[in-house]
All heavy atoms as an XYZ file, in Angstrom:
827
protein
N      -6.678    -75.823     13.634
C      -6.695    -75.748     15.089
C      -5.686    -74.847     15.524
O      -5.186    -74.907     16.690
C      -6.467    -77.074     15.601
C      -7.538    -78.007     15.346
S      -8.868    -77.921     16.403
C      -9.909    -79.239     15.800
N      -5.176    -73.833     14.719
C      -4.125    -72.904     15.138
C      -4.582    -71.896     16.070
O      -3.920    -71.072     16.653
C      -3.501    -72.368     13.914
O      -4.352    -71.545     13.196
N      -5.927    -71.718     16.214
C      -6.663    -70.672     16.934
C      -6.505    -70.945     18.497
O      -6.754    -70.129     19.273
N      -6.250    -72.199     18.797
C      -6.207    -72.607     20.282
C      -5.018    -71.980     20.906
O      -4.989    -71.681     22.133
C      -6.100    -74.222     20.478
C      -7.297    -74.983     19.989
C      -7.200    -76.325     20.240
O      -6.047    -76.920     20.287
N      -8.326    -77.120     20.356
N      -3.848    -71.765     20.350
C      -2.658    -71.211     20.862
C      -2.694    -69.711     20.922
O      -1.943    -68.922     21.458
N      -3.715    -69.122     20.248
C      -3.772    -67.546     20.110
C      -3.815    -66.857     21.574
O      -3.161    -66.003     21.689
C      -4.941    -67.203     19.246
C      -4.990    -65.658     18.955
C      -3.855    -65.181     18.229
C      -6.294    -65.410     18.158
N      -4.782    -67.318     22.462
C      -4.702    -66.680     23.769
C      -3.368    -66.762     24.514
O      -2.942    -65.669     25.062
C      -5.798    -67.322     24.514
C      -6.664    -67.930     23.419
C      -5.807    -68.320     22.303
N      -2.763    -67.772     24.377
C      -1.434    -67.866     25.046
C      -0.396    -67.021     24.333
O       0.374    -66.378     25.038
C      -0.950    -69.441     24.952
C       0.415    -69.656     25.639
C       0.326    -69.301     27.026
C       0.807    -71.042     25.265
N      -0.420    -66.915     22.993
C       0.564    -66.048     22.385
C       0.165    -64.602     22.748
O       1.107    -63.753     22.992
C       0.517    -66.283     20.915
C       1.045    -67.504     20.415
C       0.935    -67.763     18.950
N       1.292    -69.117     18.623
C       2.045    -69.430     17.770
N       2.682    -68.326     16.987
N       2.387    -70.522     17.304
N      -1.015    -64.169     22.752
C      -1.301    -62.789     23.200
C      -1.043    -62.458     24.521
O      -0.406    -61.515     24.795
C      -2.818    -62.553     22.935
C      -3.364    -61.157     23.565
C      -3.261    -62.655     21.428
N      -1.262    -63.498     25.546
C      -0.789    -63.283     26.826
C       0.662    -63.226     26.938
O       1.303    -62.318     27.819
C      -1.260    -64.415     27.683
N       1.503    -64.011     26.231
C       2.980    -63.931     26.175
C       3.355    -62.521     25.656
O       4.293    -61.880     26.276
C       3.528    -64.930     25.308
O       3.092    -66.303     25.801
C       4.983    -65.033     25.168
N       2.782    -62.081     24.592
C       3.197    -60.695     24.047
C       2.822    -59.609     25.043
O       3.736    -58.813     25.280
C       2.417    -60.439     22.863
C       2.409    -59.121     22.202
C       3.930    -58.860     21.719
C       1.526    -58.795     21.200
N       1.781    -59.586     25.771
C       1.326    -58.463     26.707
C       2.221    -58.645     27.902
O       2.669    -57.658     28.406
C      -0.088    -58.689     27.203
C      -1.119    -58.356     25.997
C      -2.529    -58.723     26.490
C      -0.987    -56.960     25.535
N       2.538    -59.806     28.417
C       3.401    -59.896     29.631
C       4.790    -59.547     29.310
O       5.426    -58.895     30.052
C       3.375    -61.294     30.362
O       3.784    -62.165     29.370
C       1.991    -61.567     30.903
N       5.246    -59.845     28.097
C       6.657    -59.461     27.693
C       6.623    -57.936     27.525
O       7.728    -57.328     27.827
N       5.707    -57.226     26.896
C       5.646    -55.836     26.880
C       5.698    -55.225     28.394
O       6.480    -54.196     28.501
C       4.511    -55.335     26.115
C       4.460    -55.458     24.537
C       3.170    -55.145     23.931
C       5.507    -54.769     23.951
N       4.929    -55.823     29.266
C       4.893    -55.374     30.495
C       6.239    -55.508     31.258
O       6.762    -54.482     31.854
C       3.869    -56.085     31.383
C       3.553    -55.592     32.835
C       3.006    -54.237     32.760
C       2.719    -56.563     33.488
N       7.050    -56.537     31.124
C       8.272    -56.801     31.559
C       9.284    -55.761     30.932
O      10.159    -55.153     31.643
C       8.729    -58.117     31.205
C       8.155    -59.262     32.068
C       8.630    -60.668     31.652
O       9.398    -60.785     30.742
O       7.922    -61.544     32.123
N       9.160    -55.416     29.765
C      10.053    -54.469     29.002
C       9.830    -53.152     29.663
O      10.792    -52.278     29.910
C       9.860    -54.344     27.576
S      10.646    -55.769     26.765
N       8.634    -52.707     29.770
C       8.193    -51.301     30.406
C       8.789    -51.292     31.845
O       9.239    -50.219     32.282
C       6.755    -51.124     30.461
C       6.168    -50.813     29.095
C       4.592    -50.805     29.206
C       6.654    -49.488     28.509
N       8.676    -52.310     32.587
C       9.176    -52.285     34.000
C      10.610    -52.435     34.126
O      11.144    -51.873     35.087
N      11.323    -53.140     33.383
C      12.777    -53.405     33.687
C      13.634    -52.959     32.746
O      14.854    -52.621     32.990
C      13.064    -54.969     33.769
C      12.097    -55.632     34.735
C      11.142    -56.513     34.419
C      12.297    -55.313     36.070
C      10.379    -57.064     35.403
C      11.494    -55.896     37.180
C      10.486    -56.716     36.819
N      13.397    -52.738     31.375
C      14.364    -52.095     30.411
C      14.526    -50.587     30.756
O      15.507    -50.152     30.334
C      13.715    -52.162     28.975
N      13.674    -50.014     31.508
C      13.959    -48.554     31.753
C      15.019    -48.242     32.561
O      15.613    -47.216     32.600
N      15.458    -49.255     33.339
C      16.617    -49.205     34.183
C      17.940    -48.784     33.388
O      18.655    -47.894     33.621
C      16.931    -50.329     35.005
C      18.170    -50.154     35.860
C      15.830    -50.530     35.933
N      18.111    -49.365     32.196
C      19.306    -49.241     31.442
C      18.926    -47.899     30.465
O      19.832    -47.042     30.252
C      19.618    -50.294     30.599
C      20.332    -51.446     31.366
C      20.740    -52.526     30.445
C      21.623    -50.830     31.793
N      17.925    -47.975     29.932
C      17.472    -46.771     28.900
C      17.299    -45.498     29.520
O      17.445    -44.460     28.979
C      16.465    -47.316     27.980
C      16.728    -48.478     27.165
C      15.898    -49.678     27.208
C      17.844    -48.582     26.345
C      16.156    -50.712     26.474
C      18.072    -49.682     25.673
C      17.397    -50.877     25.802
N      16.917    -45.424     30.753
C      16.612    -44.163     31.506
C      17.728    -43.886     32.546
O      17.508    -43.174     33.497
N      18.919    -44.446     32.174
C      20.084    -44.226     33.118
C      20.421    -42.837     33.530
O      20.659    -42.528     34.783
C      21.215    -45.036     32.801
C      22.355    -45.071     33.838
C      23.482    -44.398     33.666
C      22.371    -45.778     35.018
N      24.211    -44.576     34.775
C      23.521    -45.381     35.743
C      21.503    -46.595     35.670
C      23.908    -45.935     36.897
C      21.774    -47.131     36.900
C      23.044    -46.783     37.431
N      20.400    -41.982     32.614
C      20.745    -40.505     32.760
C      19.812    -39.998     33.791
O      20.239    -39.177     34.662
C      20.768    -39.824     31.463
N      18.626    -40.193     33.744
C      17.578    -39.650     34.703
C      17.805    -40.399     35.996
O      17.602    -39.710     37.170
C      16.218    -39.851     34.205
O      16.058    -39.273     33.097
N      18.128    -41.637     36.077
C      18.315    -42.237     37.308
C      19.463    -41.829     38.091
O      19.547    -41.709     39.350
C      18.357    -43.843     37.105
C      17.004    -44.529     36.990
C      17.389    -45.985     36.606
C      16.244    -44.352     38.170
N      20.599    -41.410     37.306
C      21.851    -40.935     37.990
C      21.460    -39.594     38.695
O      21.861    -39.341     39.893
C      22.885    -40.826     36.980
C      24.099    -39.888     37.487
C      23.511    -42.064     36.487
N      20.735    -38.828     38.129
C      20.379    -37.477     38.752
C      19.544    -37.795     40.049
O      19.725    -37.185     40.980
C      19.313    -36.755     37.830
C      18.935    -35.448     38.393
C      19.683    -34.344     38.523
C      17.634    -35.395     38.790
C      19.283    -33.146     39.152
C      17.086    -34.187     39.338
C      17.913    -33.051     39.552
N      18.645    -38.681     39.973
C      17.895    -39.116     41.332
C      18.836    -39.708     42.303
O      18.666    -39.293     43.438
C      16.785    -40.028     40.856
C      16.058    -40.665     42.143
C      15.762    -39.409     39.930
N      19.625    -40.650     41.913
C      20.718    -41.184     42.734
C      21.483    -40.181     43.461
O      21.807    -40.281     44.690
C      21.467    -42.376     42.274
C      20.791    -43.432     41.760
C      21.236    -44.272     40.629
C      19.662    -44.034     42.462
C      20.549    -45.415     40.318
C      19.088    -45.095     42.069
C      19.444    -45.885     41.122
N      21.970    -39.174     42.753
C      22.798    -38.221     43.421
C      22.012    -37.329     44.264
O      22.526    -36.806     45.278
C      23.473    -37.161     42.187
C      24.493    -37.838     41.472
C      25.079    -36.917     40.461
C      26.246    -37.468     39.784
N      26.905    -36.597     38.815
N      20.743    -37.009     43.921
C      19.837    -36.332     44.925
C      19.604    -37.075     46.143
O      19.458    -36.432     47.233
C      18.572    -35.960     44.109
C      17.767    -34.805     44.869
C      16.705    -34.433     43.873
C      16.050    -33.126     44.516
N      16.189    -31.957     43.504
N      19.572    -38.384     46.037
C      19.355    -39.225     47.325
C      20.726    -39.588     47.964
O      20.683    -40.405     48.783
C      18.617    -40.573     46.820
C      17.233    -40.303     46.425
C      16.243    -39.913     47.344
O      16.437    -40.274     48.644
O      15.400    -39.036     47.143
N      21.805    -38.980     47.439
C      23.187    -39.107     48.190
C      23.783    -40.467     48.063
O      24.537    -40.856     49.027
C      23.068    -38.663     49.610
C      22.403    -37.253     49.824
N      23.069    -36.190     49.406
C      21.104    -36.970     50.335
C      22.204    -35.225     49.646
N      21.101    -35.541     50.179
N      23.439    -41.278     46.991
C      24.085    -42.527     46.760
C      25.610    -42.222     46.473
O      25.930    -41.338     45.681
C      23.515    -43.288     45.668
C      22.296    -43.973     45.873
C      21.107    -43.412     46.017
C      22.162    -45.350     46.215
C      19.888    -44.072     46.292
C      21.250    -46.124     46.644
C      19.953    -45.445     46.668
O      18.844    -46.147     46.974
N      26.351    -43.042     47.028
C      27.922    -42.988     46.980
C      28.522    -41.603     47.222
O      29.587    -41.233     46.773
C      28.349    -43.407     45.517
C      27.862    -44.799     45.166
C      27.063    -44.899     44.037
C      28.251    -45.963     45.840
C      26.522    -46.128     43.554
C      27.730    -47.186     45.458
C      26.915    -47.260     44.236
N      27.820    -40.877     48.064
C      28.267    -39.569     48.478
C      29.635    -39.668     49.262
O      30.356    -38.701     49.407
C      27.250    -38.744     49.053
C      27.581    -37.197     49.222
C      26.377    -36.443     49.896
O      26.020    -36.692     50.972
O      25.744    -35.757     49.133
N      29.645    -40.827     50.041
C      30.901    -40.896     50.854
C      32.222    -40.929     50.132
O      33.276    -40.753     50.619
C      30.729    -42.188     51.686
C      30.848    -43.477     51.025
C      29.583    -43.892     50.360
O      28.550    -43.239     50.686
O      29.541    -45.034     49.698
N      32.110    -41.131     48.769
C      33.298    -41.049     47.817
C      33.726    -39.726     47.551
O      34.840    -39.538     47.045
C      32.993    -41.881     46.457
C      32.547    -43.310     46.678
C      32.270    -43.840     45.419
C      33.826    -44.108     47.318
N      32.845    -38.694     47.796
C      33.161    -37.181     47.313
C      34.079    -36.713     48.420
O      33.905    -36.950     49.720
C      31.992    -36.602     47.366
S      30.645    -37.139     46.044
N      34.853    -35.845     47.976
C      35.740    -35.103     48.869
C      35.079    -33.642     49.013
O      35.039    -32.919     47.981
C      37.146    -34.893     48.423
C      37.985    -36.088     48.186
C      39.269    -36.096     47.580
O      39.843    -34.845     47.557
O      39.909    -37.070     47.229
N      34.589    -33.248     50.251
C      33.837    -32.092     50.302
C      34.926    -30.924     50.306
O      35.843    -30.884     51.034
C      33.103    -32.102     51.710
C      31.983    -33.070     51.596
N      30.909    -33.076     50.893
C      31.990    -34.382     52.130
C      30.098    -34.063     51.071
N      30.796    -35.009     51.876
N      34.556    -29.945     49.531
C      35.541    -28.681     49.391
C      35.041    -27.810     50.538
O      33.858    -27.443     50.747
C      35.171    -28.139     47.992
C      36.183    -27.097     47.617
O      37.086    -26.779     48.592
O      36.217    -26.626     46.554
N      36.028    -27.092     51.229
C      35.707    -26.250     52.289
C      35.210    -25.045     51.773
O      34.412    -24.355     52.501
C      37.115    -25.995     52.980
N      35.420    -24.523     50.548
C      34.821    -23.363     49.996
C      33.281    -23.431     49.664
O      32.578    -22.504     49.757
C      35.477    -22.963     48.753
C      36.846    -22.642     48.823
C      37.444    -22.381     47.322
N      37.614    -23.696     46.767
C      37.600    -23.903     45.421
N      37.409    -22.853     44.632
N      37.603    -25.074     44.990
N      32.773    -24.783     49.673
C      31.364    -25.038     49.433
C      30.573    -25.109     50.672
O      29.341    -25.164     50.533
C      31.258    -26.155     48.537
C      31.750    -26.086     47.017
C      31.661    -27.490     46.278
C      30.991    -24.961     46.283
N      31.194    -25.105     51.694
C      30.492    -25.258     53.044
C      29.804    -23.988     53.357
O      30.125    -22.917     52.877
C      31.442    -25.643     54.204
C      32.079    -27.007     54.004
S      30.814    -28.291     54.062
C      31.838    -29.656     53.899
N      28.711    -24.073     54.065
C      27.961    -22.906     54.431
C      26.827    -22.641     53.474
O      25.827    -23.302     53.557
N      26.885    -21.613     52.610
C      25.702    -21.255     51.939
C      25.833    -21.737     50.404
O      25.598    -20.974     49.469
C      25.651    -19.637     51.835
C      24.154    -19.292     51.375
O      23.278    -20.007     51.286
N      24.144    -17.980     51.103
N      26.124    -22.976     50.364
C      26.210    -23.536     48.924
C      24.954    -24.005     48.405
O      24.017    -24.696     49.090
C      27.248    -24.771     48.895
N      24.566    -23.644     47.144
C      23.312    -23.986     46.692
C      23.358    -24.979     45.609
O      22.427    -25.701     45.287
C      22.471    -22.707     46.108
O      23.356    -22.056     45.208
C      22.081    -21.800     47.309
N      24.423    -25.113     44.893
C      24.578    -25.991     43.772
C      25.271    -27.313     44.265
O      25.674    -27.505     45.399
N      25.088    -28.353     43.453
C      25.685    -29.653     43.707
C      27.053    -29.577     43.373
O      27.393    -29.140     42.294
C      24.907    -30.743     42.906
C      23.398    -30.939     43.468
S      22.627    -32.174     42.329
C      23.528    -33.542     42.562
N      27.925    -30.086     44.232
C      29.366    -30.056     43.926
C      29.732    -31.278     42.887
O      28.894    -32.206     42.816
C      30.106    -30.484     45.162
C      29.828    -31.853     45.839
C      30.412    -31.934     47.213
O      30.184    -30.973     48.063
O      31.091    -32.880     47.379
N      30.786    -31.046     42.227
C      31.251    -32.134     41.261
C      32.002    -33.160     41.874
O      32.931    -32.782     42.642
C      31.940    -31.357     40.083
C      32.259    -32.243     39.001
O      31.542    -33.111     38.734
O      33.409    -32.154     38.289
N      31.621    -34.388     41.767
C      32.199    -35.533     42.382
C      32.615    -36.459     41.427
O      31.905    -37.424     40.999
C      31.364    -36.098     43.446
S      32.135    -37.379     44.478
N      33.941    -36.533     41.120
C      34.507    -37.496     40.093
C      34.291    -38.886     40.490
O      34.040    -39.817     39.681
C      35.883    -37.112     39.711
C      36.380    -37.849     38.549
C      37.796    -37.432     38.133
C      38.344    -38.232     36.969
N      39.555    -37.896     36.580
N      34.625    -39.287     41.755
C      34.689    -40.704     42.204
C      33.105    -41.152     42.207
O      32.864    -42.398     41.707
C      35.167    -40.832     43.635
N      32.273    -40.272     42.551
C      30.892    -40.696     42.576
C      30.351    -40.980     41.092
O      29.700    -41.933     40.666
C      29.915    -39.753     43.129
C      28.454    -40.044     43.149
C      27.718    -38.794     43.828
O      27.939    -37.768     43.508
N      26.689    -39.122     44.526
N      30.814    -40.156     40.066
C      30.551    -40.297     38.695
C      31.157    -41.579     38.023
O      30.491    -42.288     37.316
C      30.933    -39.038     37.929
C      30.128    -37.915     38.185
O      28.867    -37.973     38.642
O      30.598    -36.696     37.995
N      32.233    -41.824     38.623
C      33.001    -42.985     38.076
C      32.262    -44.287     38.555
O      32.105    -45.262     37.814
C      34.479    -42.999     38.591
C      35.273    -42.058     37.736
C      36.722    -41.990     38.332
O      37.026    -42.773     39.293
O      37.622    -41.284     37.742
N      31.709    -44.316     39.844
C      30.939    -45.377     40.382
C      29.676    -45.656     39.490
O      29.344    -46.707     39.171
C      30.708    -45.149     41.804
C      30.081    -46.372     42.592
C      31.204    -47.479     42.675
C      31.112    -48.093     44.105
N      32.057    -49.098     44.341
N      28.965    -44.517     39.280
C      27.812    -44.742     38.370
C      28.125    -45.181     37.023
O      27.248    -45.923     36.504
C      27.022    -43.433     38.393
C      26.336    -43.035     39.603
C      26.419    -41.730     40.185
C      25.537    -43.882     40.263
C      25.953    -41.465     41.421
C      24.811    -43.543     41.400
C      25.083    -42.360     42.000
N      29.200    -44.711     36.418
C      29.601    -45.228     35.083
C      29.982    -46.577     35.164
O      29.541    -47.420     34.167
C      30.741    -44.345     34.664
O      31.161    -44.749     33.396
N      30.569    -47.168     36.227
C      30.939    -48.567     36.343
C      29.646    -49.388     36.425
O      29.589    -50.384     35.825
C      31.760    -48.715     37.539
C      32.167    -50.159     37.871
C      33.191    -50.711     36.691
C      32.867    -50.260     39.190
N      28.727    -49.032     37.100
C      27.493    -49.754     37.323
C      26.759    -49.828     35.875
O      26.284    -50.888     35.536
C      26.619    -49.054     38.329
C      27.147    -49.239     39.715
C      25.143    -49.624     38.258
C      26.456    -48.489     40.772
N      26.757    -48.652     35.221
C      26.017    -48.636     33.942
C      26.770    -49.646     32.954
O      26.175    -50.353     32.116
C      26.060    -47.195     33.334
C      25.383    -47.265     31.934
C      24.013    -47.417     31.742
C      26.196    -47.061     30.870
C      23.428    -47.397     30.616
C      25.586    -47.077     29.563
C      24.269    -47.120     29.380
N      28.271    -49.547     32.963
C      28.942    -50.244     32.039
C      28.699    -51.926     32.311
O      28.528    -52.721     31.352
C      30.332    -50.025     32.172
O      30.636    -48.622     31.986
C      31.194    -50.799     31.263
N      28.814    -52.254     33.631
C      28.618    -53.574     34.068
C      27.037    -54.030     33.558
O      27.007    -55.239     33.057
C      28.755    -53.923     35.418
C      30.212    -53.805     35.912
C      30.417    -53.860     37.304
C      31.063    -55.038     35.274
N      26.072    -53.196     33.841
C      24.629    -53.513     33.436
C      24.556    -53.678     31.993
O      23.868    -54.681     31.497
C      23.735    -52.562     34.039
N      25.084    -52.762     31.177
C      25.050    -53.034     29.657
C      25.792    -54.257     29.334
O      25.150    -54.924     28.391
C      25.648    -51.730     29.193
O      24.933    -50.602     29.417
N      26.881    -54.578     29.780
C      27.679    -55.699     29.367
C      27.058    -57.012     29.652
O      26.704    -57.798     28.875
C      28.989    -55.716     30.064
C      29.793    -57.008     29.889
C      30.430    -57.171     28.623
C      29.721    -57.882     30.842
C      31.033    -58.452     28.381
C      30.465    -59.203     30.546
C      30.987    -59.451     29.390
N      26.261    -57.067     30.881
C      25.512    -58.193     31.281
C      24.273    -58.336     30.530
O      23.916    -59.574     30.103
C      25.280    -58.233     32.781
C      26.512    -58.403     33.746
S      27.493    -59.829     33.235
C      26.262    -61.115     33.708
N      23.778    -57.287     30.150
C      22.423    -57.390     29.255
C      22.833    -57.963     27.902
O      22.103    -58.810     27.356
C      21.974    -56.084     29.106
C      20.736    -55.979     28.290
O      19.848    -56.942     28.381
N      20.383    -54.839     27.623
N      23.992    -57.669     27.313
C      24.340    -58.116     26.055
C      24.935    -59.553     26.174
O      24.758    -60.470     25.336
C      25.283    -57.219     25.387
C      24.738    -55.857     24.952
O      23.530    -55.842     24.608
N      25.532    -54.835     25.039
N      25.731    -59.798     27.211
C      26.350    -61.062     27.460
C      25.354    -62.042     27.793
O      25.534    -63.349     27.335
C      27.294    -61.017     28.667
C      28.092    -62.244     28.939
C      29.040    -62.742     28.110
C      27.618    -63.005     30.077
C      29.686    -63.851     28.384
C      28.345    -64.193     30.371
C      29.321    -64.648     29.480
N      24.281    -61.975     28.433
C      23.321    -62.882     28.810
C      22.428    -63.330     27.627
O      21.607    -64.266     27.824
C      22.497    -62.453     30.114
C      23.409    -62.408     31.223
S      24.184    -63.894     31.672
C      22.745    -64.932     32.034
N      22.435    -62.666     26.380
C      21.659    -62.925     25.418
C      21.948    -64.426     24.822
O      21.039    -65.104     24.551
C      21.740    -62.079     24.170
O      23.109    -61.942     23.807
C      21.220    -60.711     24.624
N      23.042    -64.927     24.876
C      23.466    -66.267     24.367
C      22.877    -67.316     25.219
O      22.153    -68.188     24.937
C      24.931    -66.441     24.201
C      25.434    -67.772     23.714
C      24.963    -68.339     22.404
C      25.868    -68.729     24.617
C      25.328    -69.487     22.038
C      26.171    -69.970     24.213
C      25.927    -70.405     22.923
N      23.133    -67.385     26.638
C      22.599    -68.304     27.510
C      21.059    -68.299     27.484
O      20.306    -69.213     27.556
C      23.126    -67.969     28.824
C      24.174    -66.972     28.662
C      24.156    -66.425     27.274
N      20.488    -66.989     27.472
C      19.046    -66.797     27.624
C      18.492    -67.472     26.317
O      17.349    -68.157     26.319
C      18.625    -65.411     27.711
O      19.276    -64.848     28.888
C      17.197    -65.228     27.859
N      19.094    -67.219     25.041
C      18.558    -67.723     23.870
C      18.530    -69.329     23.911
O      17.696    -69.916     23.396
N      19.641    -69.971     24.569
C      19.700    -71.323     24.502
C      18.602    -71.764     25.458
O      17.913    -72.865     25.075
C      21.036    -71.771     25.157
C      21.187    -73.287     25.401
C      21.287    -74.094     24.314
C      20.949    -73.723     26.749
C      21.431    -75.435     24.522
C      21.018    -75.140     26.959
C      21.235    -76.037     25.827
N      18.365    -71.084     26.569
C      17.249    -71.528     27.464
C      15.920    -71.473     26.744
O      14.913    -72.322     26.872
C      17.214    -70.874     28.809
C      18.364    -71.191     29.646
C      15.908    -71.067     29.633
C      18.701    -70.345     30.737
N      15.699    -70.409     26.047
C      14.334    -70.216     25.257
C      14.250    -71.318     24.320
O      13.145    -71.962     24.087
C      14.480    -68.966     24.520
C      13.811    -67.687     25.361
C      14.487    -66.719     25.705
C      12.501    -67.739     25.517
C      13.934    -65.633     26.434
C      11.811    -66.615     26.237
C      12.568    -65.709     26.693
N      15.291    -71.749     23.504
C      15.245    -72.668     22.498
C      15.034    -74.052     23.130
O      14.194    -74.967     22.591
C      16.494    -72.739     21.654
C      16.559    -71.546     20.718
O      15.437    -70.833     20.581
O      17.638    -71.248     20.167
N      15.603    -74.400     24.196
C      15.557    -75.709     24.825
C      14.359    -75.951     25.737
O      13.735    -76.990     25.555
C      16.891    -75.843     25.704
C      16.921    -77.136     26.410
C      17.637    -78.171     25.616
N      17.836    -79.318     26.491
C      17.784    -80.418     26.145
N      17.714    -80.744     24.852
N      17.935    -81.511     26.887
N      13.975    -74.836     26.392
C      12.886    -75.070     27.475
C      11.689    -74.226     27.098
O      10.652    -74.284     27.938
C      13.348    -74.864     28.751
C      14.536    -75.719     29.325
C      15.741    -75.021     29.328
C      14.316    -77.040     29.526
C      16.879    -75.854     29.712
C      15.440    -77.837     29.831
C      16.724    -77.121     30.097
N      11.562    -73.476     26.159
C      10.534    -72.701     25.709
C      10.309    -71.381     26.771
O      10.978    -71.271     27.864
C       9.125    -73.350     25.594
C       9.322    -74.584     24.701
C       9.547    -74.086     23.271
C       9.674    -75.481     22.336
N      10.781    -75.292     21.443
N       9.363    -70.597     26.393
C       9.189    -69.350     27.047
C       8.868    -69.318     28.521
O       9.415    -68.519     29.354
C       8.080    -68.404     26.394
O       8.396    -68.396     24.963
C       8.114    -67.078     26.852
N       7.906    -70.231     28.886
C       7.505    -70.065     30.363
C       8.748    -70.481     31.251
O       8.819    -69.753     32.275
C       6.371    -71.027     30.569
O       5.383    -70.874     29.620
C       5.844    -71.065     31.945
N       9.438    -71.499     30.927
C      10.524    -72.009     31.792
C      11.613    -70.837     31.816
O      12.163    -70.443     32.888
C      11.129    -73.257     31.318
C      12.283    -73.685     32.176
C      10.078    -74.312     31.504
N      11.918    -70.265     30.675
C      12.849    -69.214     30.627
C      12.497    -67.977     31.426
O      13.309    -67.463     32.222
C      13.044    -68.744     29.162
N      11.186    -67.613     31.408
C      10.834    -66.407     32.295
C      10.841    -66.850     33.776
O      11.185    -65.969     34.570
C       9.295    -66.165     31.934
C       9.315    -65.275     30.667
C       7.746    -64.912     30.471
N       7.772    -63.750     29.590
C       6.730    -63.368     29.040
N       5.612    -63.989     29.186
N       6.748    -62.250     28.354
N      10.491    -68.045     34.056
C      10.635    -68.399     35.483
C      11.987    -68.486     35.973
O      12.232    -67.974     37.018
C       9.888    -69.755     35.603
C       8.401    -69.869     35.566
C       7.952    -71.315     35.590
C       7.723    -69.014     36.661
N      12.931    -68.857     35.100
C      14.388    -68.824     35.568
C      14.856    -67.380     35.629
O      15.582    -67.040     36.658
C      15.164    -69.563     34.483
C      14.836    -71.079     34.581
C      16.671    -69.297     34.643
C      15.566    -71.871     33.663
N      14.337    -66.552     34.851
C      14.778    -65.075     34.686
C      14.292    -64.294     36.008
O      14.935    -63.447     36.550
C      14.282    -64.399     33.581
N      13.029    -64.793     36.525
C      12.489    -64.216     37.653
C      13.245    -64.656     38.925
O      13.421    -63.835     39.940
C      11.053    -64.460     37.885
C      10.251    -63.664     36.921
S       8.491    -63.658     37.249
C       8.032    -65.131     36.383
């Protein structure tokens, strides 16, 4: 009677893959996201605008404070991703997959 749980296991595998595709890309695709965030002017208020670049400037200016903010966000996200494995593992072991996923959402 081990075949009764097969559809549930396949559904768990497929939804897990879908979650990884949807949410893991934020950390693993961070370099591409930073480019998009800079183009959308996130944290631009931290930049000191250079008077020489005003007027006919075509390139993006270098902004150290903005880069540091993006670096801090990535560092905290990576740390929390690794730090939360212990409590998440406990929840998985104690309450099984469905409850752990509902808590995560």
